[in-house]
C-alpha positions in Angstrom: 95.5 104.0 87.3 96.1 104.1 83.5 94.7 107.6 83.4 97.2 108.8 86.0 100.1 107.1 84.1 98.9 108.7 80.9 98.8 112.2 82.5 102.2 111.7 84.1 103.8 110.6 80.7 102.2 113.6 79.0 103.6 115.9 81.6 107.0 114.4 81.1 106.8 114.8 77.4 106.0 118.5 77.7 108.8 119.1 80.2 111.4 117.3 78.2 110.2 119.0 74.9 110.7 122.4 76.5 114.0 121.4 78.0 115.3 120.1 74.6 114.3 123.4 72.9 116.2 125.4 75.5 119.3 123.3 75.1 119.1 123.4 71.3 118.9 127.2 71.4 121.7 127.6 73.9 124.2 124.9 72.9 123.1 123.7 69.4 121.1 120.8 68.0 124.0 118.4 67.9 125.3 119.0 71.5 125.3 116.0 73.7 122.8 117.5 76.1 120.3 118.3 73.4 120.7 114.8 71.9 120.2 113.3 75.3 117.0 115.3 75.8 115.8 114.2 72.4 116.4 110.5 73.2 114.6 111.0 76.6 111.7 112.6 74.7 111.6 109.7 72.3 111.4 107.3 75.2 108.4 109.2 76.7 106.7 109.3 73.3 107.1 105.6 72.9 105.7 105.0 76.4 102.7 107.2 75.5 102.1 105.3 72.3 102.2 102.0 74.2 99.6 103.3 76.6 97.3 104.3 73.7 97.8 101.0 71.9 97.1 99.0 75.1 93.9 101.0 75.6 92.7 100.0 72.1 93.3 96.3 72.7 
């Protein structure tokens, strides 16, 4: 179960990272859409970190 969640979060991280790069190139780094993607990416990165920390406990 945790392995599936980990893979899902990693896939979301990669997709959101690519989306953020595209938005940044098209509309700029400070555009609302780029910033929203960055915040979403942060959320996925935090989830991934929690998964890793829980695995170590």
